[in-house]
VOTORLO-153912 format. One line per field, with one value per residue (C-alpha): residue number from 1; residue in one letter; x, y, z. Coordinates in nm, 3 decimals, always signed. Layout:
VOTORLO-153912
lolum NUM; ... $
zalo a; ... $
px X; ... $
py Y; ... $
pz Z; ... $
This chain:
VOTORLO-153912
lolum 1; 2; 3; 4; 5; 6; 7; 8; 9; 10; 11; 12; 13; 14; 15; 16; 17; 18; 19; 20; 21; 22; 23; 24; 25; 26; 27; 28; 29; 30; 31; 32; 33; 34; 35; 36; 37; 38; 39; 40; 41; 42; 43; 44; 45; 46; 47; 48; 49; 50; 51; 52; 53; 54; 55; 56; 57; 58; 59; 60; 61; 62; 63; 64; 65; 66; 67; 68; 69; 70; 71; 72; 73; 74; 75; 76; 77; 78; 79; 80; 81; 82; 83; 84; 85; 86; 87; 88; 89; 90 $
zalo i; l; a; g; e; p; a; q; i; e; e; a; i; k; d; c; i; a; a; v; e; m; d; p; k; s; a; r; a; y; f; g; l; g; v; a; y; r; m; r; y; e; s; e; n; r; q; p; g; d; f; q; a; a; v; d; a; w; t; k; a; v; d; l; a; p; n; n; y; i; y; r; r; r; l; q; q; y; g; p; p; l; d; k; p; y; a; f; y; d $
px -1.462; -1.460; -1.741; -1.483; -1.715; -1.515; -1.732; -1.702; -1.324; -1.298; -1.526; -1.318; -0.998; -1.156; -1.291; -0.955; -0.772; -1.020; -0.965; -0.587; -0.626; -0.851; -0.617; -0.268; -0.159; -0.421; -0.244; -0.584; -0.668; -0.336; -0.383; -0.733; -0.595; -0.336; -0.606; -0.815; -0.521; -0.438; -0.800; -0.791; -0.454; -0.610; -0.911; -0.955; -0.941; -0.577; -0.398; -0.023; +0.129; -0.152; +0.076; +0.342; +0.073; -0.052; +0.298; +0.359; +0.033; +0.112; +0.462; +0.313; +0.073; +0.366; +0.560; +0.265; +0.191; +0.512; +0.388; +0.067; +0.118; -0.145; +0.002; +0.354; +0.247; +0.073; +0.375; +0.603; +0.382; +0.408; +0.683; +1.040; +1.138; +1.101; +1.256; +1.022; +0.897; +0.991; +1.264; +1.092; +1.365; +1.598 $
py +1.705; +1.442; +1.624; +1.893; +2.189; +2.497; +2.566; +2.203; +2.208; +2.527; +2.377; +2.057; +2.256; +2.445; +2.123; +1.946; +2.240; +2.230; +1.854; +1.902; +2.175; +1.950; +1.650; +1.745; +1.380; +1.259; +1.128; +1.083; +1.453; +1.557; +1.317; +1.456; +1.810; +1.715; +1.570; +1.886; +2.111; +1.889; +1.907; +2.288; +2.290; +2.097; +2.330; +2.669; +2.823; +2.723; +2.927; +2.988; +2.729; +2.469; +2.202; +2.253; +2.264; +1.926; +1.776; +1.925; +1.778; +1.435; +1.453; +1.517; +1.223; +0.994; +1.126; +1.034; +0.697; +0.587; +0.238; +0.349; +0.241; +0.475; +0.783; +0.690; +0.613; +0.947; +1.131; +0.934; +1.030; +1.402; +1.462; +1.360; +0.994; +0.785; +0.461; +0.166; +0.087; -0.279; -0.483; -0.590; -0.792; -0.894 $
pz +2.041; +1.767; +1.587; +1.522; +1.560; +1.669; +1.975; +2.085; +2.049; +2.255; +2.519; +2.524; +2.576; +2.866; +3.017; +2.985; +3.142; +3.430; +3.465; +3.477; +3.739; +3.950; +3.922; +3.806; +3.825; +3.576; +3.267; +3.103; +3.147; +2.992; +2.704; +2.638; +2.650; +2.389; +2.166; +2.200; +2.111; +1.814; +1.694; +1.712; +1.534; +1.247; +1.230; +1.070; +1.421; +1.472; +1.737; +1.750; +1.974; +1.947; +1.805; +2.073; +2.344; +2.223; +2.231; +2.578; +2.711; +2.564; +2.711; +3.054; +3.005; +2.923; +3.222; +3.446; +3.281; +3.107; +3.022; +2.849; +2.488; +2.343; +2.509; +2.402; +2.046; +2.003; +2.135; +1.902; +1.608; +1.672; +1.926; +1.989; +1.948; +2.262; +2.376; +2.384; +2.737; +2.689; +2.527; +2.208; +2.037; +2.318 $
């Protein structure tokens, strides 16, 4: 997927969807799906709804693994603001 070739991005999306269907409680699969949608959104093969699909997948990843900093950070970059999972300056 990181090569960014259109066929590889499409294959990654299909693979991530299959992974989510096999294990709907896999935060890692949802995070990967969000990355794949974001890669397609940034490509010339952008589909309507790719950006929102990425945010939705990252939201699901955070719901499943709320203390994962990487998942939360990515969602904060592109999605709605989130509370920090820890008291940073208490």
